[in-house]
C-alpha positions in Angstrom: 45.3 65.2 -24.8 48.5 63.1 -24.3 51.7 64.6 -25.5 53.8 63.2 -28.3 56.4 62.2 -25.7 53.9 60.0 -23.9 53.1 58.2 -27.1 56.8 57.7 -27.7 57.2 56.3 -24.2 54.3 54.0 -24.6 55.7 52.8 -27.9 59.1 52.2 -26.3 57.4 50.1 -23.6 55.5 48.1 -26.2 58.8 47.4 -28.1 60.6 46.3 -25.0 57.7 44.0 -23.9 57.5 42.6 -27.5 61.3 42.2 -27.7 61.3 39.7 -24.8 59.3 36.9 -26.5 60.9 37.7 -29.8 64.4 37.2 -28.3 63.3 34.0 -26.7 61.9 32.7 -30.0 65.0 33.6 -31.9 67.1 31.3 -29.6 64.8 28.3 -29.7 65.4 25.6 -32.3 62.7 23.7 -34.1 59.9 25.2 -36.1 60.3 28.3 -38.2 60.4 31.7 -36.5 57.2 32.7 -38.3 55.3 29.7 -37.0 56.5 30.1 -33.4 55.6 33.7 -33.5 52.0 32.9 -34.5 51.6 30.5 -31.6 53.1 32.9 -29.2 50.5 35.5 -30.3 47.8 33.0 -29.5 49.3 32.3 -26.0 49.7 36.1 -25.2 46.2 36.9 -26.4 44.7 34.2 -24.2 46.7 35.7 -21.3 45.5 39.2 -22.2 41.9 38.1 -22.1 42.4 36.5 -18.6 44.2 39.6 -17.3 41.5 41.8 -18.8 39.0 39.8 -16.8 41.2 40.4 -13.7 41.1 44.1 -14.4 37.3 44.1 -14.6 36.8 41.9 -11.6 39.0 44.0 -9.4 37.2 47.2 -10.5 40.4 48.5 -12.0 39.0 49.5 -15.4 39.1 53.2 -14.4 42.2 52.9 -12.4 43.6 55.4 -14.9 40.6 57.4 -16.0 42.2 58.7 -19.2 43.6 56.9 -22.3 46.2 55.7 -23.5 48.3 56.8 -20.6 47.6 57.4 -16.9 46.9 61.0 -16.0 48.8 62.1 -19.1 51.8 60.0 -18.3 53.1 56.7 -19.6 53.0 54.9 -16.2 51.5 55.3 -12.7 54.8 56.1 -11.1 54.9 59.5 -13.0 51.2 60.1 -12.0 51.5 59.1 -8.3 50.5 62.5 -7.0 47.3 62.6 -9.1 46.4 59.0 -8.2 46.9 59.7 -4.5 44.8 62.8 -4.6 42.0 60.9 -6.3 42.3 58.1 -3.8 42.3 60.5 -0.8 39.2 62.2 -2.2 37.3 59.0 -2.6 39.0 56.0 -0.8 36.4 53.5 -2.1 36.4 54.9 -5.6 37.8 53.4 -8.8 41.3 55.1 -8.6 44.0 53.6 -6.4 47.7 53.0 -6.9 47.1 49.3 -7.2 44.2 49.6 -9.6 46.2 52.1 -11.7 49.0 49.5 -12.1 46.6 46.7 -12.9 44.9 48.8 -15.6 48.2 50.0 -17.1 49.7 46.5 -17.1 46.6 45.4 -19.1 47.3 48.2 -21.6 51.0 47.3 -21.8 50.0 43.7 -22.6 47.5 44.8 -25.3 50.2 47.1 -26.8 52.6 44.1 -26.8 50.2 41.9 -28.8 49.7 44.8 -31.2 53.5 45.2 -31.7 53.9 41.4 -32.3 51.1 41.5 -34.9 53.0 44.3 -36.6 56.1 42.0 -36.7 53.9 39.2 -38.0 52.7 41.5 -40.8 56.3 42.4 -41.7 57.4 38.8 -41.8 54.3 37.7 -43.9 55.1 40.6 -46.3 58.8 39.5 -46.6 57.6 36.0 -47.5 55.1 37.0 -50.1 57.2 35.4 -52.9 57.5 32.0 -51.2 54.2 31.8 -49.3 51.9 33.9 -51.5 49.7 36.9 -50.7 47.2 35.0 -48.5 49.3 35.0 -45.2 50.1 38.7 -45.7 46.4 39.7 -46.4 45.2 37.6 -43.4 47.8 39.2 -41.1 46.6 42.7 -42.2 43.1 41.5 -41.2 44.5 40.5 -37.8 46.1 44.0 -37.5 42.8 45.6 -38.2 41.1 43.5 -35.5 43.7 44.4 -32.9 43.3 48.1 -33.7 39.5 47.8 -33.5 40.0 46.1 -30.1 42.2 48.9 -29.0 39.5 51.4 -30.0 37.0 49.5 -27.8 39.6 49.6 -25.0 39.7 53.4 -25.3 35.9 53.6 -25.3 35.7 51.4 -22.3 37.6 54.1 -20.4 36.1 57.3 -22.0 32.5 56.0 -21.8 33.1 55.0 -18.1 32.6 51.2 -18.3 29.4 51.4 -20.4 28.2 47.7 -20.3 27.7 47.2 -24.1 31.2 48.6 -24.8 32.8 46.4 -22.2 30.8 43.3 -23.4 31.8 43.9 -27.0 35.4 44.4 -25.9 35.4 40.9 -24.6 33.7 39.4 -27.6 36.2 41.1 -30.0 39.0 39.8 -27.8 37.6 36.2 -28.3 37.2 36.8 -32.0 40.8 38.0 -32.2 41.9 34.8 -30.3 39.9 32.6 -32.7 41.4 34.3 -35.7 44.9 34.2 -34.4 44.4 30.4 -33.6 43.1 29.8 -37.1 46.0 31.7 -38.6 48.6 29.8 -36.4 47.2 26.4 -37.3 47.5 27.0 -41.1 50.4 25.2 -42.7 51.5 28.3 -44.6 55.1 27.2 -45.2 54.1 23.6 -46.0 51.7 24.9 -48.6 54.6 26.0 -50.7 56.0 22.5 -50.7 55.5 20.2 -53.6 54.5 17.5 -51.1 50.8 17.4 -50.3 49.4 15.7 -47.2 45.9 14.3 -47.4 44.0 15.4 -44.4 40.8 13.5 -43.2 38.1 15.9 -42.2 35.2 13.9 -40.7 33.6 16.7 -38.5 30.6 18.6 -40.0 31.6 22.2 -40.3 27.9 23.3 -40.0 27.7 21.7 -36.6 31.0 23.4 -35.5 29.7 26.8 -36.8 26.5 26.5 -34.9 28.4 25.5 -31.7 30.7 28.5 -32.1 27.7 30.9 -32.6 26.0 29.5 -29.5 29.2 29.8 -27.4 29.8 33.4 -28.4 26.2 34.3 -27.6 26.6 32.7 -24.2 29.9 34.6 -23.6 28.1 37.8 -24.5 25.3 37.0 -22.0 28.0 36.2 -19.4 29.8 39.5 -20.1 26.4 41.3 -19.8 25.9 39.7 -16.4 29.4 40.7 -15.3 29.4 44.3 -16.6 26.0 44.9 -15.1 27.1 43.4 -11.8 24.2 41.0 -11.9 26.1 37.9 -10.8 24.5 37.9 -7.3 21.0 39.0 -8.5 20.1 35.4 -8.2 21.9 34.3 -5.0 20.7 30.8 -4.9 21.0 27.7 -7.2 19.3 26.2 -9.2 16.3 28.5 -8.4 16.4 32.3 -8.5 15.3 33.9 -5.2 13.5 30.6 -4.5 11.5 30.7 -7.8 11.8 28.2 -10.7 11.1 31.1 -13.0 11.7 34.5 -11.4 10.0 37.8 -12.3 11.6 39.3 -15.4 11.8 42.6 -17.2 13.5 41.8 -20.5 13.1 45.4 -22.0 14.9 47.0 -19.1 17.5 44.3 -18.7 18.5 44.1 -22.3 18.3 47.8 -23.2 21.9 47.8 -24.7 22.8 51.5 -24.9 22.8 52.9 -21.4 25.2 53.9 -18.7 26.5 51.6 -16.0 24.0 51.0 -13.3 21.3 53.0 -15.0 18.4 52.3 -17.3 17.5 54.1 -20.5 15.6 56.7 -18.5 18.7 57.6 -16.4 17.2 55.9 -13.3 18.9 53.2 -11.3 18.4 49.8 -12.9 15.8 47.7 -11.1 16.6 44.4 -9.2 14.1 42.7 -11.5 16.1 43.7 -14.6 19.3 42.4 -13.0 17.8 39.1 -12.2 16.5 38.9 -15.8 20.0 39.4 -17.0 21.3 36.7 -14.7 18.5 34.3 -15.5 19.0 34.6 -19.3 22.7 33.6 -18.9 21.7 30.7 -16.7 19.0 29.3 -19.0 21.0 29.7 -22.2 23.8 27.7 -20.6 21.6 24.6 -20.9 21.6 25.1 -24.7 25.3 25.6 -24.7 26.0 22.4 -22.7 23.7 20.4 -25.1 25.1 21.8 -28.3 28.8 21.6 -27.3 28.2 18.2 -25.6 26.8 16.9 -28.8 29.7 18.3 -30.8 32.2 16.7 -28.5 30.4 13.3 -28.7 30.2 13.6 -32.5 34.0 14.4 -32.7 34.9 11.6 -30.4 32.8 9.0 -32.3 34.1 10.2 -35.8 37.8 10.2 -34.7 39.9 7.4 -36.3 43.5 6.3 -35.9 44.4 9.0 -38.4 42.7 11.7 -36.3 43.6 10.9 -32.8 44.3 14.6 -32.1 40.6 15.2 -32.8 39.7 12.7 -30.1 42.0 14.6 -27.7 40.3 17.9 -28.4 36.9 16.2 -27.9 38.0 15.2 -24.5 39.3 18.7 -23.8 35.9 20.0 -24.8 34.1 17.8 -22.3 36.6 18.8 -19.6 36.2 22.6 -20.3 32.4 22.2 -20.3 32.6 20.6 -16.9 34.9 23.4 -15.7 32.5 26.0 -16.9 29.5 24.3 -15.1 31.5 24.1 -11.9 32.9 27.6 -11.9 29.5 29.1 -13.0 27.7 27.5 -10.1 30.6 28.4 -7.7 30.2 32.1 -8.7 26.6 31.9 -7.3 27.1 29.6 -4.3 30.3 31.1 -3.1 29.2 34.7 -3.8 31.4 35.5 -6.8 34.9 34.6 -5.6 37.7 36.1 -7.8 39.4 32.8 -8.6 36.1 31.2 -9.8 35.2 34.2 -11.9 38.7 34.3 -13.5 38.5 30.6 -14.3 35.1 31.0 -15.8 36.4 33.7 -18.2 39.5 31.6 -18.9 37.3 28.6 -19.6 35.3 30.6 -22.1 38.5 31.6 -24.0 39.8 28.0 -23.9 36.5 26.7 -25.4 36.8 29.2 -28.3 40.4 28.0 -28.8 39.3 24.3 -28.6 36.5 24.8 -31.2 38.9 26.6 -33.6 41.5 23.8 -33.3 38.7 21.2 -34.0 37.9 23.2 -37.2 41.2 21.7 -38.6 39.2 18.4 -39.0 36.0 20.0 -40.2 34.6 20.1 -43.7 31.5 21.5 -45.4 31.4 18.3 -47.6 28.9 15.6 -46.7 30.2 12.2 -45.5 29.3 10.7 -48.9 31.3 13.4 -50.8 34.3 12.8 -48.4 34.2 9.0 -49.0 34.2 9.6 -52.8 37.0 12.0 -52.5 39.0 9.6 -50.4 38.5 6.8 -52.8 39.7 8.9 -55.7 
C-alpha cells in the first residue's frame, strides 16, 4: 500500500506539471483564460492517448508493476534498486529502467490532465453567476470521466494488462477526448451575451451519430487486436494466410473476460482465435471507410459560404481516413513498425476529434425544418 508521503509527492508532481501550461496560458493574450484552458485540455488529452499507445507498444505497461507509484515510490529514481533486481532476474521481462520511466511519464501526464480538469471545475464554479450552472455541471461530468479513466489505468496494472481492461481504457480515453472537445467548442461566455449569432447546421446529426458509433466500434476492435498481440496473426494483405476468408473461432477470439494470452479455460489462446480477432478488425474497416467517407462527402456537399469550416473538416476527414488505411496496411506489410502503429492510434483519436468538431454544424432537424426556421 503506498504511503501518504508517496501520494503527496505524486500530487506535487501533478501540480508542477499542470502549472507549466497554466503559467503559459496566463501570459498569452487573446481569448479568455477559461476558453484557452479548455482547448489545452483537448491538446493534452490527445497527447496522453498517443503516449499511452507508445507505452503499450513498447511493452511498458508493467514497467512499474504497482500503482499509483513505482515500487512504492513516486518516481523510478527512488525505485532504481528494485527495478534493476527485477531486470536482472528477467532481462526480457516487462520491468526495465526505461520501461519504468515510460510508464511513470504516462501516469504523470494523466495526473496533469486530472489536475487541469480540477482547475476547469473551479473556474466554471466561480463563473456560475455569469455563465449559469451548465458549464459547471458539465465540468463535473468531465471530472468523473477522468477519475473513471484513472481507475481503469489502475486496473490495467493490477490485472496484468487484461485485454478487455486495456481496450476499455483506450475507449474511455477517446470518449474523454470527445467530451472535452465538445465542451471546448461550446460558446459558454458568448451565451451570456445579449447578441445572438445564427448558426447554420446543415449536417444530419443522425448520420454523424452513426459514424461515431461505427468509429468507436472499430477502435475497440483495433484495441482488441493490439492488446491480444494479434497484429501479425494475418501477416499478408489483403488475404489472411493466403485465404480470402481464413478459418475463424469467434467464441474463443471474442471471449472478453480472460487473462492476457489465455482463453477462458486458462490455456494458451489458439492461432485461429488470434487471426479471427485480426480479421474482424480488417473486415469492419470496410464499413468504417464507407460510413465515414459518406459523411465526409455529405458534409462537403452541404457546406456553403457560411460554413467553410465544415468543408475544411470534411477534407480533414478524408485525409485522416487515407492515413488510417495506409498505416493499417503498413502495420501488416512492414511487420508492425512502432511509428506506423503510433500513427494509427493517433489517427483514430484525430478522427474522433474531427467528428466532434463537425457536430458543431449538425442538427437533428430535417432540411425542411431548417429552411422554415431560417426563413423565420
